[in-house]
BABARO-431657 format. One record per residue: residue number from 1; residue in one letter; z, x, y of N, C-alpha, C, CB in turn. Coordinates in Angstrom, 3 decimals, always signed. Glycine has a CB too. Layout:
rec n=NUM; res=a; n_c3=Z; n_c1=X; n_c2=Y; ca_c3=Z; ca_c1=X; ca_c2=Y; c_c3=Z; c_c1=X; c_c2=Y; cb_c3=Z; cb_c1=X; cb_c2=Y .
...
END
This chain:
rec n=1; res=x; n_c3=+15.384; n_c1=-12.612; n_c2=+6.705; ca_c3=+15.199; ca_c1=-11.441; ca_c2=+7.527; c_c3=+15.844; c_c1=-11.701; c_c2=+8.883; cb_c3=+13.695; cb_c1=-11.091; cb_c2=+7.672 .
rec n=2; res=x; n_c3=+16.488; n_c1=-10.709; n_c2=+9.441; ca_c3=+17.145; ca_c1=-10.796; ca_c2=+10.738; c_c3=+16.080; c_c1=-10.719; c_c2=+11.827; cb_c3=+18.208; cb_c1=-9.666; cb_c2=+10.911 .
rec n=3; res=x; n_c3=+16.135; n_c1=-11.636; n_c2=+12.825; ca_c3=+15.143; ca_c1=-11.579; ca_c2=+13.905; c_c3=+15.131; c_c1=-10.203; c_c2=+14.572; cb_c3=+15.430; cb_c1=-12.668; cb_c2=+14.953 .
rec n=4; res=x; n_c3=+13.939; n_c1=-9.723; n_c2=+14.877; ca_c3=+13.799; ca_c1=-8.426; ca_c2=+15.513; c_c3=+13.779; c_c1=-7.268; c_c2=+14.535; cb_c3=+14.899; cb_c1=-8.228; cb_c2=+16.481 .
rec n=5; res=x; n_c3=+13.972; n_c1=-7.551; n_c2=+13.252; ca_c3=+13.938; ca_c1=-6.511; ca_c2=+12.233; c_c3=+12.686; c_c1=-6.715; c_c2=+11.389; cb_c3=+15.228; cb_c1=-6.537; cb_c2=+11.348 .
rec n=6; res=x; n_c3=+12.303; n_c1=-5.719; n_c2=+10.649; ca_c3=+11.116; ca_c1=-5.831; ca_c2=+9.814; c_c3=+11.371; c_c1=-5.182; c_c2=+8.469; cb_c3=+9.899; cb_c1=-5.191; cb_c2=+10.500 .
rec n=7; res=x; n_c3=+10.629; n_c1=-5.624; n_c2=+7.478; ca_c3=+10.695; ca_c1=-5.010; ca_c2=+6.154; c_c3=+9.965; c_c1=-3.689; c_c2=+6.193; cb_c3=+10.095; cb_c1=-5.937; cb_c2=+5.068 .
rec n=8; res=x; n_c3=+10.501; n_c1=-2.684; n_c2=+5.538; ca_c3=+9.878; ca_c1=-1.365; ca_c2=+5.475; c_c3=+8.979; c_c1=-1.294; c_c2=+4.261; cb_c3=+10.940; cb_c1=-0.246; cb_c2=+5.430 .
rec n=9; res=x; n_c3=+7.834; n_c1=-0.700; n_c2=+4.422; ca_c3=+6.943; ca_c1=-0.434; ca_c2=+3.304; c_c3=+6.301; c_c1=+0.909; c_c2=+3.551; cb_c3=+5.870; cb_c1=-1.555; cb_c2=+3.133 .
rec n=10; res=x; n_c3=+6.425; n_c1=+1.814; n_c2=+2.602; ca_c3=+5.824; ca_c1=+3.136; ca_c2=+2.713; c_c3=+4.353; c_c1=+3.011; c_c2=+2.366; cb_c3=+6.537; cb_c1=+4.170; cb_c2=+1.788 .
rec n=11; res=x; n_c3=+3.508; n_c1=+3.018; n_c2=+3.391; ca_c3=+2.076; ca_c1=+2.875; ca_c2=+3.155; c_c3=+1.541; c_c1=+4.221; c_c2=+2.703; cb_c3=+1.328; cb_c1=+2.369; cb_c2=+4.433 .
rec n=12; res=x; n_c3=+1.890; n_c1=+4.583; n_c2=+1.479; ca_c3=+1.522; ca_c1=+5.875; ca_c2=+0.946; c_c3=+0.373; c_c1=+5.823; c_c2=-0.029; cb_c3=+2.684; cb_c1=+6.489; cb_c2=+0.294 .
rec n=13; res=x; n_c3=-0.074; n_c1=+4.629; n_c2=-0.386; ca_c3=-1.185; ca_c1=+4.526; ca_c2=-1.326; c_c3=-1.931; c_c1=+3.215; c_c2=-1.104; cb_c3=-0.680; cb_c1=+4.624; cb_c2=-2.785 .
rec n=14; res=x; n_c3=-3.020; n_c1=+3.057; n_c2=-1.822; ca_c3=-3.845; ca_c1=+1.871; ca_c2=-1.650; c_c3=-3.146; c_c1=+0.607; c_c2=-2.126; cb_c3=-5.148; cb_c1=+2.040; cb_c2=-2.386 .
rec n=15; res=x; n_c3=-2.249; n_c1=+0.709; n_c2=-3.090; ca_c3=-1.500; ca_c1=-0.460; ca_c2=-3.558; c_c3=-0.646; c_c1=-1.020; c_c2=-2.427; cb_c3=-0.614; cb_c1=-0.094; cb_c2=-4.774 .
rec n=16; res=x; n_c3=-0.029; n_c1=-0.141; n_c2=-1.651; ca_c3=+0.788; ca_c1=-0.582; ca_c2=-0.515; c_c3=-0.072; c_c1=-1.236; c_c2=+0.558; cb_c3=+1.560; cb_c1=+0.601; cb_c2=+0.082 .
rec n=17; res=x; n_c3=-1.236; n_c1=-0.677; n_c2=+0.822; ca_c3=-2.136; ca_c1=-1.256; ca_c2=+1.813; c_c3=-2.580; c_c1=-2.647; c_c2=+1.375; cb_c3=-3.359; cb_c1=-0.347; cb_c2=+2.033 .
rec n=18; res=x; n_c3=-2.922; n_c1=-2.799; n_c2=+0.094; ca_c3=-3.339; ca_c1=-4.103; ca_c2=-0.425; c_c3=-2.222; c_c1=-5.121; c_c2=-0.284; cb_c3=-3.765; cb_c1=-3.991; cb_c2=-1.890 .
rec n=19; res=x; n_c3=-0.998; n_c1=-4.697; n_c2=-0.606; ca_c3=+0.161; ca_c1=-5.585; ca_c2=-0.508; c_c3=+0.368; c_c1=-6.039; c_c2=+0.930; cb_c3=+1.425; cb_c1=-4.884; cb_c2=-1.029 .
rec n=20; res=x; n_c3=+0.302; n_c1=-5.110; n_c2=+1.881; ca_c3=+0.473; ca_c1=-5.459; ca_c2=+3.284; c_c3=-0.641; c_c1=-6.369; c_c2=+3.787; cb_c3=+0.532; cb_c1=-4.203; cb_c2=+4.127 .
rec n=21; res=x; n_c3=-1.869; n_c1=-6.030; n_c2=+3.432; ca_c3=-3.037; ca_c1=-6.791; ca_c2=+3.910; c_c3=-3.045; c_c1=-8.216; c_c2=+3.363; cb_c3=-4.336; cb_c1=-6.077; cb_c2=+3.510 .
rec n=22; res=x; n_c3=-2.556; n_c1=-8.408; n_c2=+2.124; ca_c3=-2.574; ca_c1=-9.736; ca_c2=+1.509; c_c3=-1.310; c_c1=-10.531; c_c2=+1.795; cb_c3=-2.761; cb_c1=-9.611; cb_c2=+0.018 .
rec n=23; res=x; n_c3=-0.401; n_c1=-9.956; n_c2=+2.575; ca_c3=+0.845; ca_c1=-10.644; ca_c2=+2.856; c_c3=+1.759; c_c1=-10.706; c_c2=+1.643; cb_c3=+0.561; cb_c1=-12.031; cb_c2=+3.349 .
rec n=24; res=x; n_c3=+1.585; n_c1=-9.773; n_c2=+0.723; ca_c3=+2.434; ca_c1=-9.723; ca_c2=-0.462; c_c3=+1.987; c_c1=-10.619; c_c2=-1.596; cb_c3=+3.810; cb_c1=-10.080; cb_c2=-0.091 .
rec n=25; res=x; n_c3=+0.835; n_c1=-11.251; n_c2=-1.465; ca_c3=+0.320; ca_c1=-12.127; ca_c2=-2.519; c_c3=-0.521; c_c1=-11.298; c_c2=-3.487; cb_c3=-0.520; cb_c1=-13.299; cb_c2=-1.917 .
rec n=26; res=x; n_c3=+0.002; n_c1=-11.010; n_c2=-4.682; ca_c3=-0.702; ca_c1=-10.131; ca_c2=-5.614; c_c3=-2.000; c_c1=-10.712; c_c2=-6.173; cb_c3=+0.201; cb_c1=-9.794; cb_c2=-6.744 .
rec n=27; res=x; n_c3=-2.220; n_c1=-12.003; n_c2=-6.023; ca_c3=-3.433; ca_c1=-12.601; ca_c2=-6.580; c_c3=-4.623; c_c1=-12.495; c_c2=-5.629; cb_c3=-3.183; cb_c1=-14.056; cb_c2=-6.921 .
rec n=28; res=x; n_c3=-4.415; n_c1=-11.910; n_c2=-4.454; ca_c3=-5.473; ca_c1=-11.820; ca_c2=-3.462; c_c3=-6.233; c_c1=-10.495; c_c2=-3.542; cb_c3=-4.894; cb_c1=-11.997; cb_c2=-2.077 .
rec n=29; res=x; n_c3=-7.442; n_c1=-10.518; n_c2=-3.023; ca_c3=-8.253; ca_c1=-9.315; ca_c2=-2.895; c_c3=-8.335; c_c1=-8.965; c_c2=-1.415; cb_c3=-9.679; cb_c1=-9.512; cb_c2=-3.514 .
rec n=30; res=x; n_c3=-7.900; n_c1=-7.782; n_c2=-1.058; ca_c3=-7.980; ca_c1=-7.307; ca_c2=+0.321; c_c3=-9.254; c_c1=-6.501; c_c2=+0.479; cb_c3=-6.733; cb_c1=-6.456; cb_c2=+0.704 .
rec n=31; res=x; n_c3=-9.960; n_c1=-6.759; n_c2=+1.562; ca_c3=-11.221; ca_c1=-6.056; ca_c2=+1.822; c_c3=-11.110; c_c1=-5.388; c_c2=+3.181; cb_c3=-12.453; cb_c1=-7.033; cb_c2=+1.771 .
rec n=32; res=x; n_c3=-11.318; n_c1=-4.079; n_c2=+3.188; ca_c3=-11.285; ca_c1=-3.294; ca_c2=+4.416; c_c3=-12.630; c_c1=-2.621; c_c2=+4.613; cb_c3=-10.148; cb_c1=-2.246; cb_c2=+4.378 .
rec n=33; res=x; n_c3=-13.019; n_c1=-2.491; n_c2=+5.853; ca_c3=-14.268; ca_c1=-1.800; ca_c2=+6.163; c_c3=-15.152; c_c1=-2.671; c_c2=+7.032; cb_c3=-15.007; cb_c1=-1.409; cb_c2=+4.878 .
rec n=34; res=x; n_c3=-15.608; n_c1=-2.063; n_c2=+8.097; ca_c3=-16.497; ca_c1=-2.779; ca_c2=+8.995; c_c3=-17.795; c_c1=-3.091; c_c2=+8.267; cb_c3=-16.767; cb_c1=-1.960; cb_c2=+10.279 .
rec n=35; res=x; n_c3=-18.208; n_c1=-4.334; n_c2=+8.323; ca_c3=-19.431; ca_c1=-4.796; ca_c2=+7.658; c_c3=-19.394; c_c1=-4.596; c_c2=+6.150; cb_c3=-20.630; cb_c1=-4.078; cb_c2=+8.229 .
rec n=36; res=x; n_c3=-18.206; n_c1=-4.682; n_c2=+5.552; ca_c3=-18.084; ca_c1=-4.550; ca_c2=+4.091; c_c3=-18.864; c_c1=-5.666; c_c2=+3.408; cb_c3=-16.590; cb_c1=-4.583; cb_c2=+3.650 .
rec n=37; res=x; n_c3=-19.568; n_c1=-5.299; n_c2=+2.351; ca_c3=-20.356; ca_c1=-6.259; ca_c2=+1.566; c_c3=-19.723; c_c1=-6.351; c_c2=+0.192; cb_c3=-21.872; cb_c1=-5.835; cb_c2=+1.467 .
rec n=38; res=x; n_c3=-18.885; n_c1=-7.370; n_c2=-0.011; ca_c3=-18.135; ca_c1=-7.516; ca_c2=-1.257; c_c3=-18.297; c_c1=-8.932; c_c2=-1.780; cb_c3=-16.638; cb_c1=-7.178; cb_c2=-1.051 .
rec n=39; res=x; n_c3=-18.678; n_c1=-9.035; n_c2=-3.045; ca_c3=-18.703; ca_c1=-10.308; ca_c2=-3.757; c_c3=-17.663; c_c1=-10.207; c_c2=-4.858; cb_c3=-20.138; cb_c1=-10.637; cb_c2=-4.336 .
rec n=40; res=x; n_c3=-16.759; n_c1=-11.190; n_c2=-4.922; ca_c3=-15.701; ca_c1=-11.120; ca_c2=-5.917; c_c3=-15.473; c_c1=-12.477; c_c2=-6.549; cb_c3=-14.410; cb_c1=-10.604; cb_c2=-5.295 .
rec n=41; res=x; n_c3=-15.212; n_c1=-12.454; n_c2=-7.854; ca_c3=-14.894; ca_c1=-13.660; ca_c2=-8.597; c_c3=-13.695; c_c1=-13.352; c_c2=-9.484; cb_c3=-16.118; cb_c1=-14.156; cb_c2=-9.438 .
rec n=42; res=x; n_c3=-12.611; n_c1=-14.078; n_c2=-9.286; ca_c3=-11.404; ca_c1=-13.937; ca_c2=-10.099; c_c3=-10.922; c_c1=-12.491; c_c2=-10.147; cb_c3=-11.662; cb_c1=-14.444; cb_c2=-11.513 .
rec n=43; res=x; n_c3=-10.806; n_c1=-11.865; n_c2=-8.983; ca_c3=-10.409; ca_c1=-10.460; ca_c2=-8.892; c_c3=-9.309; c_c1=-10.292; c_c2=-7.853; cb_c3=-11.621; cb_c1=-9.569; cb_c2=-8.540 .
rec n=44; res=x; n_c3=-8.487; n_c1=-9.249; n_c2=-8.041; ca_c3=-7.427; ca_c1=-8.959; ca_c2=-7.080; c_c3=-7.309; c_c1=-7.455; c_c2=-6.895; cb_c3=-6.078; cb_c1=-9.560; cb_c2=-7.541 .
rec n=45; res=x; n_c3=-6.728; n_c1=-7.063; n_c2=-5.771; ca_c3=-6.548; ca_c1=-5.645; ca_c2=-5.463; c_c3=-7.031; c_c1=-5.353; c_c2=-4.065; cb_c3=-7.288; cb_c1=-4.764; cb_c2=-6.474 .
rec n=46; res=x; n_c3=-7.713; n_c1=-4.227; n_c2=-3.913; ca_c3=-8.213; ca_c1=-3.820; ca_c2=-2.595; c_c3=-9.562; c_c1=-3.130; c_c2=-2.741; cb_c3=-7.203; cb_c1=-2.884; cb_c2=-1.886 .
rec n=47; res=x; n_c3=-10.445; n_c1=-3.420; n_c2=-1.795; ca_c3=-11.737; ca_c1=-2.748; ca_c2=-1.698; c_c3=-11.838; c_c1=-2.166; c_c2=-0.301; cb_c3=-12.930; cb_c1=-3.726; cb_c2=-2.001 .
rec n=48; res=x; n_c3=-12.107; n_c1=-0.871; n_c2=-0.223; ca_c3=-12.391; ca_c1=-0.209; ca_c2=+1.039; c_c3=-13.862; c_c1=+0.180; c_c2=+0.965; cb_c3=-11.443; cb_c1=+1.051; cb_c2=+1.293 .
rec n=49; res=x; n_c3=-14.690; n_c1=-0.539; n_c2=+1.703; ca_c3=-16.140; ca_c1=-0.355; ca_c2=+1.597; c_c3=-16.689; c_c1=+0.232; c_c2=+2.885; cb_c3=-16.841; cb_c1=-1.690; cb_c2=+1.278 .
rec n=50; res=x; n_c3=-17.261; n_c1=+1.449; n_c2=+2.770; ca_c3=-17.812; ca_c1=+2.126; ca_c2=+3.931; c_c3=-19.236; c_c1=+2.601; c_c2=+3.712; cb_c3=-16.947; cb_c1=+3.290; cb_c2=+4.299 .
rec n=51; res=x; n_c3=-19.775; n_c1=+2.397; n_c2=+2.512; ca_c3=-21.102; ca_c1=+2.940; ca_c2=+2.213; c_c3=-22.243; c_c1=+2.035; c_c2=+2.656; cb_c3=-21.222; cb_c1=+3.197; cb_c2=+0.743 .
rec n=52; res=x; n_c3=-21.954; n_c1=+0.756; n_c2=+2.864; ca_c3=-23.010; ca_c1=-0.186; ca_c2=+3.207; c_c3=-23.634; c_c1=-0.868; c_c2=+2.007; cb_c3=-24.067; cb_c1=+0.510; cb_c2=+3.975 .
rec n=53; res=x; n_c3=-23.340; n_c1=-0.364; n_c2=+0.813; ca_c3=-23.916; ca_c1=-1.021; ca_c2=-0.363; c_c3=-23.007; c_c1=-2.166; c_c2=-0.816; cb_c3=-24.122; cb_c1=+0.000; cb_c2=-1.519 .
rec n=54; res=x; n_c3=-23.563; n_c1=-3.056; n_c2=-1.602; ca_c3=-22.838; ca_c1=-4.213; ca_c2=-2.103; c_c3=-21.876; c_c1=-3.786; c_c2=-3.208; cb_c3=-23.816; cb_c1=-5.286; cb_c2=-2.619 .
rec n=55; res=x; n_c3=-20.631; n_c1=-4.271; n_c2=-3.133; ca_c3=-19.635; ca_c1=-4.045; ca_c2=-4.182; c_c3=-19.359; c_c1=-5.399; c_c2=-4.823; cb_c3=-18.306; cb_c1=-3.389; cb_c2=-3.609 .
rec n=56; res=x; n_c3=-19.569; n_c1=-5.521; n_c2=-6.121; ca_c3=-19.330; ca_c1=-6.770; ca_c2=-6.843; c_c3=-18.198; c_c1=-6.583; c_c2=-7.837; cb_c3=-20.609; cb_c1=-7.243; cb_c2=-7.565 .
rec n=57; res=x; n_c3=-17.256; n_c1=-7.509; n_c2=-7.848; ca_c3=-16.127; ca_c1=-7.473; ca_c2=-8.763; c_c3=-16.063; c_c1=-8.801; c_c2=-9.508; cb_c3=-14.795; cb_c1=-7.190; cb_c2=-8.005 .
rec n=58; res=x; n_c3=-15.942; n_c1=-8.727; n_c2=-10.817; ca_c3=-15.869; ca_c1=-9.934; ca_c2=-11.628; c_c3=-14.725; c_c1=-9.787; c_c2=-12.625; cb_c3=-17.217; cb_c1=-10.200; cb_c2=-12.360 .
rec n=59; res=x; n_c3=-13.696; n_c1=-10.596; n_c2=-12.448; ca_c3=-12.604; ca_c1=-10.661; ca_c2=-13.407; c_c3=-11.780; c_c1=-9.399; c_c2=-13.548; cb_c3=-13.139; cb_c1=-11.009; cb_c2=-14.709 .
rec n=60; res=x; n_c3=-11.639; n_c1=-8.623; n_c2=-12.482; ca_c3=-10.799; ca_c1=-7.424; ca_c2=-12.532; c_c3=-9.572; c_c1=-7.658; c_c2=-11.660; cb_c3=-11.589; cb_c1=-6.154; cb_c2=-12.060 .
rec n=61; res=x; n_c3=-8.422; n_c1=-7.184; n_c2=-12.137; ca_c3=-7.170; ca_c1=-7.448; ca_c2=-11.444; c_c3=-6.471; c_c1=-6.152; c_c2=-11.084; cb_c3=-6.258; cb_c1=-8.318; cb_c2=-12.297 .
rec n=62; res=x; n_c3=-5.842; n_c1=-6.176; n_c2=-9.923; ca_c3=-5.095; ca_c1=-5.022; ca_c2=-9.424; c_c3=-5.976; c_c1=-3.781; c_c2=-9.337; cb_c3=-3.891; cb_c1=-4.743; cb_c2=-10.320 .
rec n=63; res=x; n_c3=-7.198; n_c1=-3.968; n_c2=-8.886; ca_c3=-8.167; ca_c1=-2.871; ca_c2=-8.803; c_c3=-8.149; c_c1=-2.252; c_c2=-7.408; cb_c3=-9.590; cb_c1=-3.371; cb_c2=-9.149 .
rec n=64; res=x; n_c3=-8.471; n_c1=-0.986; n_c2=-7.364; ca_c3=-8.648; ca_c1=-0.268; ca_c2=-6.105; c_c3=-10.045; c_c1=+0.333; c_c2=-6.148; cb_c3=-7.535; cb_c1=+0.844; cb_c2=-5.888 .
rec n=65; res=x; n_c3=-10.874; n_c1=-0.048; n_c2=-5.181; ca_c3=-12.230; ca_c1=+0.501; ca_c2=-5.065; c_c3=-12.372; c_c1=+1.067; c_c2=-3.663; cb_c3=-13.333; cb_c1=-0.591; cb_c2=-5.356 .
rec n=66; res=x; n_c3=-12.709; n_c1=+2.341; n_c2=-3.575; ca_c3=-12.984; ca_c1=+2.980; ca_c2=-2.286; c_c3=-14.405; c_c1=+3.523; c_c2=-2.380; cb_c3=-11.929; cb_c1=+4.130; cb_c2=-1.945 .
rec n=67; res=x; n_c3=-15.297; n_c1=+2.915; n_c2=-1.619; ca_c3=-16.718; ca_c1=+3.241; ca_c2=-1.672; c_c3=-17.140; c_c1=+3.851; c_c2=-0.349; cb_c3=-17.567; cb_c1=+1.988; cb_c2=-1.994 .
rec n=68; res=x; n_c3=-17.345; n_c1=+5.167; n_c2=-0.334; ca_c3=-17.764; ca_c1=+5.869; ca_c2=+0.867; c_c3=-19.176; c_c1=+6.409; c_c2=+0.643; cb_c3=-16.768; cb_c1=+7.019; cb_c2=+1.225 .
rec n=69; res=x; n_c3=-19.835; n_c1=+6.874; n_c2=+1.676; ca_c3=-21.187; ca_c1=+7.387; ca_c2=+1.492; c_c3=-21.296; c_c1=+8.557; c_c2=+0.511; cb_c3=-21.728; cb_c1=+7.808; cb_c2=+2.807 .
rec n=70; res=x; n_c3=-20.225; n_c1=+9.342; n_c2=+0.343; ca_c3=-20.328; ca_c1=+10.520; ca_c2=-0.520; c_c3=-19.481; c_c1=+10.478; c_c2=-1.787; cb_c3=-19.955; cb_c1=+11.715; cb_c2=+0.254 .
rec n=71; res=x; n_c3=-18.696; n_c1=+9.422; n_c2=-1.979; ca_c3=-17.856; ca_c1=+9.363; ca_c2=-3.180; c_c3=-17.448; c_c1=+7.926; c_c2=-3.480; cb_c3=-16.605; cb_c1=+10.245; cb_c2=-3.011 .
rec n=72; res=x; n_c3=-17.151; n_c1=+7.674; n_c2=-4.739; ca_c3=-16.687; ca_c1=+6.372; ca_c2=-5.200; c_c3=-15.414; c_c1=+6.575; c_c2=-6.006; cb_c3=-17.777; cb_c1=+5.646; cb_c2=-6.047 .
rec n=73; res=x; n_c3=-14.364; n_c1=+5.859; n_c2=-5.628; ca_c3=-13.101; ca_c1=+5.904; ca_c2=-6.353; c_c3=-12.840; c_c1=+4.521; c_c2=-6.928; cb_c3=-11.925; cb_c1=+6.364; cb_c2=-5.429 .
rec n=74; res=x; n_c3=-12.537; n_c1=+4.469; n_c2=-8.221; ca_c3=-12.146; ca_c1=+3.222; ca_c2=-8.870; c_c3=-10.901; c_c1=+3.510; c_c2=-9.687; cb_c3=-13.299; cb_c1=+2.643; cb_c2=-9.768 .
rec n=75; res=x; n_c3=-9.831; n_c1=+2.768; n_c2=-9.403; ca_c3=-8.580; ca_c1=+2.901; ca_c2=-10.154; c_c3=-7.871; c_c1=+1.555; c_c2=-10.114; cb_c3=-7.666; cb_c1=+4.044; cb_c2=-9.566 .
rec n=76; res=x; n_c3=-6.615; n_c1=+1.545; n_c2=-10.495; ca_c3=-5.809; ca_c1=+0.340; ca_c2=-10.413; c_c3=-4.664; c_c1=+0.580; c_c2=-9.443; cb_c3=-5.277; cb_c1=-0.072; cb_c2=-11.807 .
rec n=77; res=x; n_c3=-4.059; n_c1=-0.490; n_c2=-8.962; ca_c3=-2.932; ca_c1=-0.330; ca_c2=-8.058; c_c3=-1.796; c_c1=+0.409; c_c2=-8.747; cb_c3=-2.453; cb_c1=-1.689; cb_c2=-7.550 .
rec n=78; res=x; n_c3=-1.634; n_c1=+0.240; n_c2=-10.052; ca_c3=-0.577; ca_c1=+0.937; ca_c2=-10.790; c_c3=-0.791; c_c1=+2.448; c_c2=-10.813; cb_c3=-0.501; cb_c1=+0.410; cb_c2=-12.215 .
rec n=79; res=x; n_c3=-2.033; n_c1=+2.885; n_c2=-10.716; ca_c3=-2.356; ca_c1=+4.314; ca_c2=-10.756; c_c3=-2.711; c_c1=+4.891; c_c2=-9.386; cb_c3=-3.502; cb_c1=+4.547; cb_c2=-11.705 .
rec n=80; res=x; n_c3=-2.537; n_c1=+4.111; n_c2=-8.337; ca_c3=-2.962; ca_c1=+4.537; ca_c2=-7.000; c_c3=-2.269; c_c1=+5.809; c_c2=-6.534; cb_c3=-2.703; cb_c1=+3.435; cb_c2=-6.006 .
rec n=81; res=x; n_c3=-1.031; n_c1=+6.040; n_c2=-6.951; ca_c3=-0.327; ca_c1=+7.264; ca_c2=-6.554; c_c3=-0.982; c_c1=+8.515; c_c2=-7.147; cb_c3=+1.139; cb_c1=+7.191; cb_c2=-6.989 .
rec n=82; res=x; n_c3=-1.733; n_c1=+8.361; n_c2=-8.212; ca_c3=-2.360; ca_c1=+9.504; ca_c2=-8.878; c_c3=-3.598; c_c1=+10.013; c_c2=-8.151; cb_c3=-2.730; cb_c1=+9.132; cb_c2=-10.288 .
rec n=83; res=x; n_c3=-4.032; n_c1=+9.328; n_c2=-7.103; ca_c3=-5.185; ca_c1=+9.771; ca_c2=-6.323; c_c3=-4.927; c_c1=+11.161; c_c2=-5.761; cb_c3=-5.493; cb_c1=+8.776; cb_c2=-5.185 .
rec n=84; res=x; n_c3=-3.693; n_c1=+11.441; n_c2=-5.380; ca_c3=-3.346; ca_c1=+12.760; ca_c2=-4.853; c_c3=-3.678; c_c1=+13.863; c_c2=-5.855; cb_c3=-1.860; cb_c1=+12.813; cb_c2=-4.490 .
rec n=85; res=x; n_c3=-3.503; n_c1=+13.616; n_c2=-7.128; ca_c3=-3.830; ca_c1=+14.589; ca_c2=-8.167; c_c3=-5.325; c_c1=+14.908; c_c2=-8.159; cb_c3=-3.405; cb_c1=+14.063; cb_c2=-9.549 .
rec n=86; res=x; n_c3=-6.138; n_c1=+13.892; n_c2=-7.995; ca_c3=-7.590; ca_c1=+14.091; ca_c2=-7.942; c_c3=-7.963; c_c1=+14.882; c_c2=-6.691; cb_c3=-8.334; cb_c1=+12.730; cb_c2=-7.964 .
rec n=87; res=x; n_c3=-7.352; n_c1=+14.531; n_c2=-5.569; ca_c3=-7.623; ca_c1=+15.250; ca_c2=-4.313; c_c3=-7.252; c_c1=+16.720; c_c2=-4.465; cb_c3=-6.837; cb_c1=+14.616; cb_c2=-3.129 .
rec n=88; res=x; n_c3=-6.092; n_c1=+16.990; n_c2=-5.046; ca_c3=-5.666; ca_c1=+18.383; ca_c2=-5.260; c_c3=-6.648; c_c1=+19.131; c_c2=-6.166; cb_c3=-4.251; cb_c1=+18.422; cb_c2=-5.873 .
rec n=89; res=x; n_c3=-7.125; n_c1=+18.476; n_c2=-7.223; ca_c3=-8.086; ca_c1=+19.102; ca_c2=-8.141; c_c3=-9.405; c_c1=+19.398; c_c2=-7.426; cb_c3=-8.339; cb_c1=+18.190; cb_c2=-9.364 .
rec n=90; res=x; n_c3=-9.848; n_c1=+18.480; n_c2=-6.570; ca_c3=-11.079; ca_c1=+18.716; ca_c2=-5.813; c_c3=-10.932; c_c1=+19.902; c_c2=-4.872; cb_c3=-11.465; cb_c1=+17.468; cb_c2=-5.021 .
rec n=91; res=x; n_c3=-9.775; n_c1=+20.008; n_c2=-4.237; ca_c3=-9.529; ca_c1=+21.139; ca_c2=-3.340; c_c3=-9.550; c_c1=+22.456; c_c2=-4.105; cb_c3=-8.185; cb_c1=+20.971; cb_c2=-2.621 .
rec n=92; res=x; n_c3=-8.903; n_c1=+22.476; n_c2=-5.267; ca_c3=-8.860; ca_c1=+23.697; ca_c2=-6.078; c_c3=-10.237; c_c1=+24.125; c_c2=-6.562; cb_c3=-7.949; cb_c1=+23.496; cb_c2=-7.266 .
rec n=93; res=x; n_c3=-11.096; n_c1=+23.153; n_c2=-6.807; ca_c3=-12.437; ca_c1=+23.478; ca_c2=-7.303; c_c3=-13.439; c_c1=+23.708; c_c2=-6.163; cb_c3=-12.938; cb_c1=+22.357; cb_c2=-8.211 .
rec n=94; res=x; n_c3=-12.946; n_c1=+23.666; n_c2=-4.912; ca_c3=-13.834; ca_c1=+23.942; ca_c2=-3.782; c_c3=-14.707; c_c1=+22.766; c_c2=-3.376; cb_c3=-14.706; cb_c1=+25.099; cb_c2=-4.109 .
rec n=95; res=x; n_c3=-14.360; n_c1=+21.573; n_c2=-3.806; ca_c3=-15.168; ca_c1=+20.385; ca_c2=-3.494; c_c3=-14.663; c_c1=+19.657; c_c2=-2.254; cb_c3=-15.175; cb_c1=+19.428; cb_c2=-4.680 .
rec n=96; res=x; n_c3=-14.370; n_c1=+20.411; n_c2=-1.208; ca_c3=-13.891; ca_c1=+19.827; ca_c2=+0.040; c_c3=-14.939; c_c1=+18.925; c_c2=+0.693; cb_c3=-13.486; cb_c1=+20.929; cb_c2=+1.006 .
rec n=97; res=x; n_c3=-16.182; n_c1=+19.021; n_c2=+0.262; ca_c3=-17.257; ca_c1=+18.241; ca_c2=+0.861; c_c3=-17.092; c_c1=+16.732; c_c2=+0.625; cb_c3=-18.590; cb_c1=+18.703; cb_c2=+0.308 .
rec n=98; res=x; n_c3=-16.321; n_c1=+16.333; n_c2=-0.364; ca_c3=-16.136; ca_c1=+14.901; ca_c2=-0.649; c_c3=-14.768; c_c1=+14.395; c_c2=-0.242; cb_c3=-16.346; cb_c1=+14.633; cb_c2=-2.117 .
rec n=99; res=x; n_c3=-14.005; n_c1=+15.223; n_c2=+0.448; ca_c3=-12.667; ca_c1=+14.797; ca_c2=+0.878; c_c3=-12.672; c_c1=+14.286; c_c2=+2.288; cb_c3=-11.682; cb_c1=+15.932; cb_c2=+0.760 .
END
């Protein structure tokens, strides 16, 4: 890399955030959220914990978990781009309360 330059990454989904947070190491688990309570064994991906409850992961790889007080999302980094489809479906059905 040329000094003063940086690699570009489109932080458009949770897979990109996990990659950035782990420094590009796919075997790591990235944990986001103030006071996140996460126990993990042999797991990789990203956990965004905002509900205050304990999130336990055992032997899952490339997982995306977003735990908020009003909704829980579980997917894989390979399917992280499809979250937009779920958001669009929730909007169409009038479920803006969980967005």
